[in-house]
C-alpha positions as CSV (number, residue, x, y, z in Angstrom):
1,M,25.6,-22.4,14.4
2,E,23.6,-20.7,12.4
3,T,22.5,-22.2,9.1
4,I,21.3,-20.5,5.7
5,V,18.2,-22.2,6.1
6,D,18.0,-20.8,10.2
7,R,18.9,-16.8,8.8
8,L,15.7,-17.5,6.1
9,E,13.2,-18.3,8.5
10,A,14.3,-15.7,10.7
11,K,13.9,-13.5,8.1
12,R,10.8,-15.0,6.7
13,A,9.6,-14.0,10.5
14,A,10.8,-10.2,10.3
15,A,8.2,-9.9,7.0
16,R,5.9,-12.0,8.5
17,L,5.8,-9.7,11.8
18,G,6.0,-6.0,9.7
19,G,6.9,-3.2,12.2
20,G,6.3,-5.7,15.0
21,D,3.8,-6.8,17.6
22,K,3.5,-2.9,19.4
23,R,2.5,-1.5,15.7
24,I,0.3,-4.5,15.2
25,A,-1.4,-3.4,17.8
26,A,-2.6,-0.2,17.1
27,Q,-3.4,-0.9,14.3
28,H,-5.9,-3.3,15.8
29,A,-7.0,-0.3,18.2
30,K,-7.9,1.7,15.2
31,G,-10.0,-1.6,14.2
32,K,-8.7,-1.5,11.3
33,L,-6.2,-4.6,10.0
34,T,-2.8,-5.5,9.1
35,A,-1.8,-6.0,5.2
36,R,-2.0,-9.8,5.8
37,E,-4.8,-9.9,7.7
38,R,-6.7,-8.1,4.3
39,L,-5.4,-10.8,2.3
40,N,-6.1,-13.7,3.9
41,I,-10.3,-12.5,3.9
42,L,-9.8,-11.0,0.7
43,L,-8.2,-14.3,-1.3
44,D,-9.3,-17.8,-1.3
45,Q,-8.0,-19.4,1.2
46,G,-4.6,-20.9,0.8
47,S,-4.3,-19.4,-2.8
48,F,-1.4,-16.6,-2.3
49,E,1.8,-16.8,-3.7
50,E,3.6,-14.3,-2.1
51,L,6.5,-11.9,-4.1
52,D,9.5,-10.5,-3.3
53,M,9.2,-11.0,0.0
54,Y,12.7,-10.2,0.9
55,V,12.9,-7.4,-0.8
56,E,14.5,-4.3,1.0
57,H,14.6,-0.4,0.6
58,N,18.3,0.6,-0.6
59,C,18.1,3.7,1.6
60,V,21.3,5.0,3.5
61,D,20.3,8.3,4.7
62,F,18.6,9.9,7.9
63,G,19.4,6.3,10.0
64,M,17.9,4.5,7.2
65,A,20.6,1.6,7.5
66,D,19.6,0.7,10.9
67,Q,15.7,0.3,10.2
68,I,15.4,-2.3,7.2
69,I,12.2,-4.5,7.4
70,P,12.0,-7.1,5.5
71,G,9.0,-6.7,2.3
72,D,9.7,-2.7,2.9
73,G,5.9,-2.0,3.6
74,V,3.9,-4.0,1.0
75,V,2.6,-7.1,0.4
76,T,2.7,-8.1,-2.8
77,G,1.5,-11.7,-5.2
78,S,-1.4,-13.5,-6.9
79,G,-4.1,-15.5,-5.7
80,T,-7.6,-16.8,-6.2
81,I,-11.1,-15.0,-5.4
82,N,-13.6,-17.9,-6.1
83,G,-11.4,-19.5,-8.1
84,R,-10.2,-16.1,-10.8
85,L,-6.8,-15.4,-11.0
86,V,-5.5,-11.8,-9.6
87,F,-2.9,-10.0,-8.6
88,V,-2.6,-8.4,-5.7
89,F,-0.3,-5.6,-3.8
90,S,-1.5,-4.7,0.4
91,Q,0.5,-1.9,2.1
92,D,1.5,-2.8,5.8
93,F,0.7,0.9,7.4
94,T,2.9,-0.9,10.4
95,V,6.0,-0.5,8.1
96,F,7.1,2.8,7.9
97,G,3.3,4.1,8.0
98,G,3.0,2.0,4.5
99,S,5.1,4.9,2.4
100,L,5.8,4.6,-0.6
101,S,9.4,4.0,-1.5
102,E,12.1,3.4,-4.5
103,R,11.7,0.0,-4.1
104,H,8.3,-0.6,-2.6
105,A,7.1,1.0,-6.0
106,Q,9.2,-1.2,-8.1
107,K,6.7,-4.6,-6.3
108,I,3.6,-2.8,-7.0
109,C,4.9,-2.6,-10.5
110,K,6.0,-5.8,-11.0
111,I,2.9,-7.6,-10.2
112,M,1.0,-4.5,-12.3
113,D,3.3,-5.9,-15.4
114,M,2.5,-9.6,-14.5
115,A,-1.4,-8.6,-14.7
116,M,-1.1,-7.1,-18.3
117,K,0.7,-9.7,-19.5
118,V,-1.9,-12.7,-18.2
119,G,-5.1,-10.3,-18.4
120,A,-5.6,-10.9,-14.8
121,P,-7.3,-8.3,-12.6
122,V,-5.8,-5.9,-10.0
123,I,-6.4,-4.8,-6.3
124,G,-4.2,-2.7,-4.8
125,I,-5.2,-2.4,-0.5
126,N,-3.8,1.1,0.4
127,D,-2.8,2.3,3.4
128,S,-0.1,4.6,2.9
129,G,1.1,8.4,4.4
130,G,2.5,9.2,1.2
131,A,6.1,8.9,0.0
132,R,8.6,8.0,1.8
133,I,10.5,11.5,2.9
134,Q,13.7,10.3,3.8
135,E,14.3,8.9,-0.1
136,G,13.4,12.1,-1.5
137,V,12.8,11.9,-5.2
138,A,13.8,8.6,-5.8
139,S,10.4,7.8,-4.1
140,L,8.8,10.2,-6.2
141,G,10.4,9.1,-9.1
142,G,8.6,5.5,-7.9
143,Y,5.2,6.8,-8.1
144,A,5.9,8.4,-11.7
145,E,6.7,4.3,-12.4
146,V,3.2,3.4,-10.7
147,F,1.0,5.9,-13.0
148,Q,2.3,5.2,-16.0
149,R,1.5,1.1,-15.6
150,N,-2.6,2.5,-14.2
151,V,-2.6,4.3,-17.7
152,L,-1.3,1.6,-19.3
153,A,-3.4,-1.1,-18.0
154,S,-6.4,1.3,-18.1
155,G,-8.7,-0.5,-20.7
156,V,-6.7,-3.4,-20.8
157,V,-7.5,-5.6,-17.4
158,P,-9.5,-4.1,-14.2
159,Q,-8.2,-2.1,-12.2
160,L,-9.4,-2.1,-8.1
161,S,-8.3,0.2,-5.2
162,L,-9.3,-0.5,-1.8
163,I,-8.9,2.2,0.5
164,M,-8.3,0.4,3.9
165,G,-6.7,4.1,5.6
166,P,-5.4,7.3,5.6
167,C,-4.3,8.1,1.9
168,A,-2.5,11.2,1.3
169,G,-1.1,12.8,-1.6
170,G,0.9,10.7,-3.9
171,A,-0.8,7.9,-2.3
172,V,-4.4,9.0,-3.9
173,Y,-3.1,9.5,-7.4
174,S,-2.8,6.4,-8.4
175,P,-6.7,4.9,-6.7
176,A,-7.9,7.9,-8.8
177,M,-7.1,6.6,-12.1
178,T,-8.0,3.0,-11.2
179,D,-11.6,2.0,-12.5
180,F,-13.1,1.1,-8.9
181,I,-12.6,2.7,-5.6
182,F,-13.4,1.5,-1.8
183,M,-13.6,3.0,1.1
184,V,-14.3,3.1,4.6
185,K,-16.9,5.2,6.1
186,D,-14.8,7.2,9.0
187,S,-11.7,5.0,8.5
188,S,-10.1,5.9,5.2
189,Y,-9.4,9.3,3.8
190,M,-8.4,10.5,0.0
191,F,-6.7,14.0,-0.1
192,V,-3.7,15.7,-1.5
193,T,-3.2,16.8,1.4
194,G,-4.6,16.6,5.2
195,P,-6.4,19.4,7.8
196,D,-3.4,20.9,9.2
197,V,-1.8,22.5,6.0
198,V,-5.7,23.7,4.5
199,K,-5.9,24.9,8.4
200,T,-2.1,26.6,7.5
201,V,-2.8,28.0,4.0
202,T,-6.1,28.8,4.3
203,N,-7.3,29.2,8.0
204,E,-10.0,27.1,7.0
205,V,-10.8,24.1,10.1
206,V,-12.1,20.9,8.6
207,S,-12.0,17.0,9.9
208,Q,-10.2,14.7,7.5
209,E,-13.5,12.9,7.0
210,E,-14.9,16.6,5.7
211,L,-12.0,16.8,3.4
212,G,-11.6,12.9,2.2
213,G,-13.9,11.0,3.9
214,A,-15.7,8.1,2.2
215,V,-19.2,10.3,2.3
216,T,-17.4,13.4,1.0
217,H,-16.1,11.7,-2.3
218,T,-19.1,9.1,-2.9
219,T,-21.6,12.9,-2.1
220,K,-19.4,15.7,-3.6
221,S,-16.0,15.0,-5.7
222,G,-17.1,11.4,-7.9
């Protein structure tokens, strides 16, 4: 007979697995780490205290009711770096492409609020395809809540953004408002819209790296 503890452990295992072995393998094949692997490297060993591990999205449209993964595509919590307290969120590209949902945004906002309350830095590890289109304006409203926290935290606590993948649309506005942005050459990008849309609208052919790569932002956009 399955006990409550058994169900809890199963849910915990599902949250840690993210989008599953196949998607994790695809992430590794691109030379990228998963959300949890990045946190393990960034934070002092054994210091990470995860929050809201079992949060799930509340979307029932477009078959989303049958696609539920605990954590909803972002790992949030606190830890230490060289003994100093920091609050972190790490978006999981293996879960719905790291897209931001209403609940995903609420998790990020919660740790930002906590960071401001205690005066600790906020570090965001960004790897997201943007808004979760299945949720429509609820997802966009989530971005508005995150942006408001960026403004409220400005000048109060340090905000750092690590761009670790192809971030587009709403996924780049929040990092643009933070104090420091770190990018990875040839694997991380920041643009409002991608090369395909640029070609459709302007007929200009441009690569992801030329449009929003690390070199472009360090030498042109600033």
